[in-house]
C-alpha positions in Angstrom: 131.9 115.8 42.0 131.6 113.0 40.0 133.6 109.7 40.4 133.0 106.5 37.9 135.3 102.5 37.8 135.3 101.1 34.4 137.3 98.2 33.0 136.4 95.5 35.3 135.4 92.1 33.8 136.0 88.1 33.3 139.3 87.1 33.1 141.4 83.5 34.0 144.4 83.5 36.4 147.5 85.0 35.3 145.5 87.4 32.7 145.5 91.0 32.9 143.0 93.5 33.6 143.0 97.8 34.0 140.7 99.4 35.8 140.0 103.1 35.1 137.7 105.9 37.7 137.5 109.4 36.4 137.0 112.4 38.5 134.9 114.8 37.0 134.4 118.4 37.8 137.3 118.6 39.7 140.1 121.7 39.1 142.7 120.4 42.2 142.7 117.0 41.2 147.0 117.6 41.2 146.3 117.9 45.2 144.3 114.8 46.3 145.3 111.9 47.7 143.5 108.4 45.2 143.1 104.7 46.2 141.5 101.6 45.2 139.9 99.2 47.5 137.9 96.2 46.8 135.2 94.0 48.7 135.0 90.1 47.8 131.8 88.0 48.2 131.1 88.2 51.8 133.9 89.7 53.2 134.2 93.7 54.4 135.8 96.0 52.6 140.2 95.9 51.9 142.8 98.8 51.0 144.3 97.5 47.7 146.3 100.7 46.6 146.6 104.6 47.2 148.8 106.7 46.1 149.4 110.9 46.5 149.1 112.2 43.0 151.5 115.6 43.8 154.6 113.6 45.8 153.9 110.2 44.2 154.2 108.3 47.1 151.8 104.8 47.1 151.1 102.5 49.1 150.1 98.8 48.0 148.5 95.8 50.3 151.2 92.9 50.6 148.9 90.6 48.5 149.1 92.4 45.2 152.4 93.9 45.3 154.4 93.6 42.4 151.4 93.2 40.8 149.5 95.2 41.0 149.9 99.2 39.4 148.2 103.0 40.6 148.8 105.3 38.7 146.7 108.8 36.8 147.1 111.2 34.6 145.9 114.3 35.9 145.2 116.0 32.8 142.6 114.1 33.0 141.9 113.7 36.7 141.9 109.8 35.6 143.0 107.5 38.5 144.0 103.7 37.0 144.9 100.3 38.5 147.1 97.9 36.3 146.5 94.5 37.4 148.6 91.7 36.5 149.0 87.7 37.3 145.3 88.4 38.5 143.9 85.6 40.8 141.2 83.9 41.7 141.3 85.7 45.2 141.3 89.1 43.7 137.6 88.6 42.5 135.8 91.8 44.3 134.0 95.1 43.2 136.6 97.3 42.8 135.6 100.6 44.3 137.9 103.8 44.2 138.4 106.9 46.8 139.8 110.2 46.6 140.8 113.0 49.3 141.1 116.2 48.1 143.0 117.6 51.1 145.7 114.7 49.7 145.9 113.2 53.0 147.4 109.8 51.9 147.6 107.9 55.2 143.9 108.6 56.5 142.9 107.4 53.4 145.1 104.4 53.6 144.9 103.9 57.1 140.9 105.0 57.8 139.4 104.8 54.3 138.8 108.8 55.0 137.6 109.9 51.3 135.6 112.7 50.5 134.1 110.6 47.2 133.7 107.4 46.1 132.6 105.5 42.8 129.9 102.8 43.1 132.5 99.6 41.6 133.7 97.8 39.4 133.3 93.6 39.2 136.8 92.0 38.6 136.3 88.4 38.3 139.0 85.8 38.0 137.5 82.7 37.1 139.7 78.8 36.1 
């Protein structure tokens, strides 16, 4: 199984980016729970959003709710994070993660993922 993020970059405040995460070599992606996390310089890892693919239940950290949207294309085993109205405090390395048993609360509350990507840098500058 390989997990690879893409889509990071430089953007001005108020701008948008869409992150993608491809999960390769799995046939049961629809049963997974997946999430996005981020780590800013000098800070610990922070949860951003998580989703149970089959039933659509989703969680967002309050600081991104209404600005970010987590979604999947389960035919392509791809996870997305649409980020709108970006702020300088959103600057971080963003990681995707997957729990292949579908345990959404374990993923959200305890960061219990079976797989992690290597991250993609998002920088919001003015």
